[in-house]
C-alpha positions as a LaTeX table, in Angstrom:
\begin{tabular}{lrrr}
\hline
Residue & $x$ (\AA) & $y$ (\AA) & $z$ (\AA) \\
\hline
Met1 & 92.72 & $-31.87$ & 40.80 \\
Arg2 & 90.58 & $-32.16$ & 37.63 \\
Arg3 & 87.96 & $-29.32$ & 37.28 \\
Leu4 & 84.57 & $-30.25$ & 35.63 \\
Leu5 & 83.35 & $-27.61$ & 33.39 \\
Ile6 & 79.67 & $-27.60$ & 32.86 \\
Pro7 & 78.61 & $-25.18$ & 30.12 \\
Ser8 & 75.84 & $-22.83$ & 31.18 \\
Val9 & 72.44 & $-23.27$ & 29.52 \\
Ala10 & 70.43 & $-20.02$ & 28.88 \\
Ala11 & 66.91 & $-20.96$ & 29.20 \\
Met12 & 64.41 & $-19.04$ & 26.71 \\
Val13 & 60.81 & $-19.30$ & 27.05 \\
Leu14 & 58.66 & $-18.39$ & 23.86 \\
Val15 & 55.20 & $-17.11$ & 24.52 \\
Gly16 & 53.08 & $-16.59$ & 21.32 \\
Gly17 & 50.12 & $-17.84$ & 19.41 \\
Cys18 & 48.98 & $-18.10$ & 15.83 \\
Ala19 & 47.56 & $-14.86$ & 14.41 \\
Glu20 & 44.49 & $-15.70$ & 12.50 \\
Glu21 & 45.05 & $-15.12$ & 8.67 \\
Pro22 & 42.86 & $-12.11$ & 7.35 \\
Ser23 & 39.79 & $-13.47$ & 5.61 \\
Ala24 & 38.99 & $-12.33$ & 1.98 \\
Cys25 & 35.35 & $-11.80$ & 3.32 \\
Asp26 & 36.57 & $-9.01$ & 5.57 \\
Ala27 & 38.25 & $-7.05$ & 2.67 \\
Gln28 & 36.72 & $-3.89$ & 1.48 \\
Pro29 & 34.68 & $-4.93$ & $-1.67$ \\
Lys30 & 36.10 & $-3.32$ & $-4.98$ \\
Leu31 & 33.17 & $-2.14$ & $-6.49$ \\
Ser32 & 34.93 & $-0.86$ & $-9.69$ \\
Gln33 & 35.86 & $-4.49$ & $-10.38$ \\
Ala34 & 32.09 & $-5.88$ & $-10.24$ \\
Ala35 & 31.57 & $-8.64$ & $-12.70$ \\
Gly36 & 29.09 & $-8.47$ & $-15.12$ \\
Thr37 & 27.57 & $-5.61$ & $-17.33$ \\
Lys38 & 27.11 & $-2.00$ & $-15.77$ \\
Arg39 & 23.66 & $-0.77$ & $-16.96$ \\
Pro40 & 24.08 & 3.12 & $-18.15$ \\
Val41 & 21.37 & 5.10 & $-16.12$ \\
Ala42 & 22.31 & 5.75 & $-12.44$ \\
Ile43 & 19.21 & 5.63 & $-10.10$ \\
Glu44 & 19.07 & 7.65 & $-6.64$ \\
Pro45 & 17.24 & 5.69 & $-4.08$ \\
Ser46 & 14.27 & 7.47 & $-2.74$ \\
Arg47 & 11.45 & 6.75 & $-0.16$ \\
Arg48 & 9.03 & 8.59 & $-2.32$ \\
His49 & 6.13 & 6.37 & $-3.60$ \\
Pro50 & 5.85 & 6.56 & $-7.41$ \\
Gly51 & 2.68 & 6.70 & $-9.20$ \\
Ile52 & $-0.21$ & 9.17 & $-10.02$ \\
Ser53 & $-2.51$ & 10.45 & $-7.38$ \\
Gly54 & $-6.26$ & 10.16 & $-7.46$ \\
Ser55 & $-6.58$ & 13.96 & $-7.54$ \\
Glu56 & $-4.09$ & 14.15 & $-10.59$ \\
Leu57 & $-6.14$ & 11.65 & $-12.35$ \\
Ala58 & $-9.47$ & 13.44 & $-11.80$ \\
Lys59 & $-7.91$ & 16.65 & $-13.08$ \\
Ala60 & $-6.58$ & 15.01 & $-16.12$ \\
Leu61 & $-9.59$ & 12.85 & $-16.92$ \\
Pro62 & $-12.90$ & 14.41 & $-15.06$ \\
Ser63 & $-15.70$ & 11.58 & $-14.69$ \\
Pro64 & $-18.59$ & 11.69 & $-17.23$ \\
Lys65 & $-21.95$ & 12.90 & $-16.32$ \\
Phe66 & $-24.20$ & 10.39 & $-14.41$ \\
Glu67 & $-26.29$ & 10.24 & $-17.34$ \\
Ala68 & $-23.42$ & 9.44 & $-19.95$ \\
Glu69 & $-23.64$ & 6.21 & $-21.83$ \\
Pro70 & $-22.12$ & 3.20 & $-20.59$ \\
Val71 & $-19.53$ & 3.09 & $-23.27$ \\
Glu72 & $-18.42$ & 6.81 & $-22.40$ \\
Lys73 & $-18.12$ & 5.65 & $-18.79$ \\
Val74 & $-16.07$ & 2.48 & $-19.79$ \\
Leu75 & $-13.71$ & 4.16 & $-22.08$ \\
Asn76 & $-13.04$ & 6.99 & $-19.26$ \\
His77 & $-12.26$ & 4.28 & $-16.87$ \\
Leu78 & $-9.97$ & 2.68 & $-19.27$ \\
Arg79 & $-8.07$ & 5.95 & $-20.05$ \\
Arg80 & $-7.81$ & 6.37 & $-16.41$ \\
Glu81 & $-6.04$ & 3.00 & $-15.77$ \\
Thr82 & $-3.87$ & 3.50 & $-18.82$ \\
Leu83 & $-2.41$ & 6.43 & $-17.30$ \\
Arg84 & $-1.79$ & 4.64 & $-13.83$ \\
Met85 & $-0.26$ & 1.64 & $-15.97$ \\
Ala86 & 2.07 & 4.30 & $-17.74$ \\
Gly87 & 2.88 & 5.96 & $-14.55$ \\
Gly88 & 2.45 & 9.50 & $-15.74$ \\
Ile89 & 0.09 & 12.11 & $-17.14$ \\
Gly90 & 0.07 & 12.09 & $-20.96$ \\
Thr91 & $-2.14$ & 12.79 & $-23.92$ \\
Thr92 & $-4.68$ & 9.88 & $-24.14$ \\
Gly93 & $-7.26$ & 9.65 & $-26.96$ \\
Pro94 & $-11.11$ & 9.08 & $-26.33$ \\
Gly95 & $-10.94$ & 5.45 & $-27.40$ \\
Thr96 & $-13.33$ & 3.07 & $-29.23$ \\
Cys97 & $-14.80$ & $-0.18$ & $-28.78$ \\
Asp98 & $-15.40$ & $-2.82$ & $-31.28$ \\
Gly99 & $-19.20$ & $-3.37$ & $-30.87$ \\
Glu100 & $-21.72$ & $-2.85$ & $-28.17$ \\
Val101 & $-20.23$ & $-2.45$ & $-24.68$ \\
Val102 & $-23.33$ & $-3.58$ & $-22.62$ \\
Arg103 & $-23.47$ & $-7.32$ & $-23.24$ \\
Pro104 & $-24.82$ & $-10.42$ & $-21.60$ \\
Arg105 & $-22.76$ & $-11.69$ & $-18.51$ \\
Asp106 & $-19.19$ & $-12.90$ & $-19.38$ \\
Glu107 & $-19.34$ & $-11.85$ & $-23.03$ \\
Thr108 & $-16.33$ & $-9.85$ & $-23.92$ \\
Val109 & $-15.65$ & $-6.92$ & $-26.16$ \\
Arg110 & $-12.42$ & $-5.32$ & $-27.44$ \\
Cys111 & $-11.84$ & $-1.66$ & $-26.50$ \\
Ser112 & $-8.91$ & 0.50 & $-27.39$ \\
Val113 & $-7.52$ & 3.91 & $-26.06$ \\
Ser114 & $-4.36$ & 5.61 & $-26.59$ \\
Phe115 & $-1.34$ & 7.09 & $-24.77$ \\
Glu116 & 1.00 & 9.49 & $-26.39$ \\
Gly117 & 0.14 & 8.05 & $-29.64$ \\
Val118 & 0.46 & 4.40 & $-28.71$ \\
Thr119 & $-2.77$ & 2.25 & $-29.04$ \\
Val120 & $-3.58$ & 0.32 & $-25.88$ \\
Pro121 & $-5.97$ & $-2.47$ & $-26.32$ \\
Trp122 & $-8.23$ & $-3.88$ & $-23.36$ \\
Leu123 & $-10.57$ & $-6.77$ & $-23.10$ \\
Val124 & $-13.49$ & $-5.78$ & $-21.38$ \\
Thr125 & $-15.83$ & $-8.57$ & $-19.99$ \\
Ser126 & $-19.55$ & $-8.07$ & $-18.95$ \\
Lys127 & $-20.62$ & $-9.02$ & $-15.30$ \\
Gly128 & $-24.11$ & $-7.53$ & $-15.88$ \\
Met129 & $-26.02$ & $-4.90$ & $-14.82$ \\
Thr130 & $-26.67$ & $-3.86$ & $-11.30$ \\
Ser131 & $-28.70$ & $-1.31$ & $-9.55$ \\
Gly132 & $-26.77$ & 2.04 & $-9.09$ \\
Ser133 & $-26.31$ & 4.12 & $-6.04$ \\
Val134 & $-28.14$ & 7.28 & $-7.49$ \\
Gly135 & $-31.77$ & 7.40 & $-8.44$ \\
Pro136 & $-34.40$ & 4.55 & $-7.75$ \\
Phe137 & $-34.41$ & 3.28 & $-11.30$ \\
Ser138 & $-30.61$ & 3.88 & $-12.15$ \\
Gln139 & $-28.22$ & 0.81 & $-13.27$ \\
Asp140 & $-24.82$ & 0.47 & $-13.53$ \\
Phe141 & $-22.82$ & $-1.74$ & $-16.12$ \\
Val142 & $-20.49$ & $-3.96$ & $-14.12$ \\
Tyr143 & $-17.24$ & $-5.14$ & $-15.96$ \\
Thr144 & $-13.55$ & $-6.03$ & $-15.48$ \\
Ala145 & $-10.97$ & $-4.81$ & $-17.78$ \\
Lys146 & $-7.72$ & $-6.70$ & $-18.77$ \\
Pro147 & $-4.90$ & $-4.95$ & $-20.97$ \\
Leu148 & $-3.66$ & $-7.02$ & $-24.00$ \\
Lys149 & $-0.95$ & $-4.71$ & $-24.21$ \\
Ser150 & 0.77 & $-2.43$ & $-21.59$ \\
Val151 & 2.41 & 0.85 & $-21.97$ \\
His152 & 4.96 & 2.34 & $-19.84$ \\
Thr153 & 7.22 & 5.56 & $-19.53$ \\
Ala154 & 10.86 & 5.26 & $-19.06$ \\
Gln155 & 10.62 & 7.75 & $-16.22$ \\
Ser156 & 7.98 & 5.50 & $-14.40$ \\
Val157 & 10.33 & 2.50 & $-14.33$ \\
Tyr158 & 13.19 & 4.75 & $-12.89$ \\
Asp159 & 10.72 & 6.30 & $-10.28$ \\
Leu160 & 9.78 & 2.76 & $-9.31$ \\
Phe161 & 13.24 & 1.23 & $-9.09$ \\
Ser162 & 14.27 & 4.48 & $-7.03$ \\
Trp163 & 11.51 & 3.74 & $-4.63$ \\
Glu164 & 12.23 & $-0.02$ & $-4.48$ \\
Thr165 & 15.86 & 0.57 & $-3.65$ \\
Gly166 & 15.07 & 3.14 & $-1.31$ \\
Lys167 & 12.18 & 2.34 & 0.41 \\
Asn168 & 13.81 & 0.77 & 3.37 \\
Gly169 & 15.23 & 3.84 & 4.36 \\
Thr170 & 18.91 & 2.54 & 4.99 \\
Thr171 & 22.10 & 3.75 & 3.54 \\
Glu172 & 24.20 & 1.06 & 5.37 \\
Gly173 & 24.26 & $-2.68$ & 5.88 \\
Pro174 & 22.72 & $-5.52$ & 3.83 \\
Leu175 & 19.61 & $-3.94$ & 2.86 \\
Ala176 & 21.40 & $-0.74$ & 1.62 \\
Pro177 & 21.43 & $-0.67$ & $-2.39$ \\
Val178 & 24.63 & $-0.31$ & $-4.02$ \\
Asp179 & 24.80 & 1.71 & $-7.09$ \\
Pro180 & 21.30 & 1.05 & $-8.40$ \\
Arg181 & 20.94 & 1.26 & $-12.23$ \\
Cys182 & 18.96 & 0.75 & $-15.18$ \\
Asp183 & 18.81 & 0.28 & $-18.86$ \\
Arg184 & 18.41 & 3.53 & $-20.83$ \\
Leu185 & 14.94 & 2.92 & $-21.73$ \\
Pro186 & 12.64 & 4.38 & $-24.50$ \\
Lys187 & 10.50 & 7.29 & $-23.29$ \\
Val188 & 7.37 & 5.52 & $-24.07$ \\
Phe189 & 7.45 & 1.57 & $-24.69$ \\
Thr190 & 5.05 & $-1.28$ & $-24.66$ \\
Ala191 & 5.14 & $-4.86$ & $-23.34$ \\
Lys192 & 3.03 & $-7.99$ & $-23.20$ \\
Pro193 & 1.39 & $-8.37$ & $-19.91$ \\
Gly194 & 2.64 & $-11.41$ & $-18.06$ \\
Glu195 & 5.90 & $-11.24$ & $-19.51$ \\
Gly196 & 9.30 & $-9.64$ & $-19.10$ \\
Thr197 & 10.11 & $-6.55$ & $-20.97$ \\
Gly198 & 13.59 & $-7.46$ & $-22.30$ \\
Tyr199 & 15.08 & $-4.57$ & $-20.03$ \\
Phe200 & 16.79 & $-4.70$ & $-16.75$ \\
Cys201 & 17.58 & $-2.81$ & $-13.72$ \\
Gln202 & 20.47 & $-3.95$ & $-11.11$ \\
Asp203 & 22.59 & $-3.08$ & $-8.12$ \\
Ile204 & 25.83 & $-4.60$ & $-6.91$ \\
Ser205 & 25.73 & $-7.72$ & $-5.02$ \\
Val206 & 28.51 & $-8.66$ & $-2.50$ \\
Ser207 & 28.76 & $-12.17$ & $-0.88$ \\
Cys208 & 31.69 & $-14.40$ & 0.21 \\
Thr209 & 31.56 & $-18.08$ & 0.08 \\
Asp210 & 34.54 & $-20.40$ & 0.99 \\
Asp211 & 36.70 & $-17.36$ & 1.64 \\
Ile212 & 36.17 & $-16.10$ & $-1.75$ \\
Gln213 & 34.50 & $-12.77$ & $-2.03$ \\
Arg214 & 32.23 & $-12.13$ & $-5.10$ \\
Val215 & 31.44 & $-8.75$ & $-6.21$ \\
Glu216 & 28.93 & $-8.63$ & $-9.16$ \\
Trp217 & 26.22 & $-6.79$ & $-10.81$ \\
Leu218 & 22.91 & $-8.37$ & $-9.86$ \\
Asp219 & 20.55 & $-7.91$ & $-12.77$ \\
Arg220 & 16.85 & $-7.54$ & $-11.98$ \\
Ala221 & 14.28 & $-8.28$ & $-15.00$ \\
Ile222 & 11.79 & $-5.68$ & $-15.52$ \\
His223 & 8.56 & $-7.60$ & $-15.71$ \\
Val224 & 4.86 & $-6.67$ & $-16.30$ \\
Asp225 & 1.99 & $-8.91$ & $-14.66$ \\
Glu226 & $-1.27$ & $-9.73$ & $-16.23$ \\
Gln227 & $-2.77$ & $-6.26$ & $-15.19$ \\
Gly228 & 0.41 & $-4.36$ & $-16.62$ \\
Arg229 & 1.64 & $-3.53$ & $-13.15$ \\
Leu230 & 5.79 & $-3.40$ & $-13.23$ \\
Ser231 & 8.06 & $-5.52$ & $-10.96$ \\
Phe232 & 11.59 & $-6.26$ & $-10.61$ \\
Arg233 & 12.71 & $-9.97$ & $-10.83$ \\
Ala234 & 16.21 & $-11.24$ & $-9.86$ \\
\hline
\end{tabular}
């Protein structure tokens, strides 16, 4: 009798799945390899609002007496606004105006004050005279003032960017600043209102597109508006 030999077959069942490949977007950003130029001055984020308080201004430049000439009141106001613009208390000169301050409505006169030896010109536009709040026959000279040149201190810029990066009060997440920094600015510098200063602040931006992670320094131009107020533009 012939014997039929049937080879045994060992059956193996493989159970498995495709493990997801790690995404570059999940990797810890290498901040030391951020693309771009690293600015030299490190800024510590803060929730303290920068600037000068009203009481500090009043102490530095007391208001003129009620009976003072309009030009004295105008120049005192311009000196105060110059200190606000500079962002700190400093030495200011009494100032002068190129002609009479009290003029017909919509006429202008150029006045100049100083901050730490830097001349700061203003354009004063008359809005006429109006009845004052003290005395039955008193009158006040009403006007608007626009800086023709702005003046700033390095510390005021650093303080403003410190607040700008720290005002949200976050240390983690997308709103948290990463290593904010600024250019090394002159102690006192001027700018043309409505334009950039030529200086920058920055922090690190981390993004990921098409599974490619980008770590780079995001520059924010230090800008001055028409009234001499600073801001940071990406």
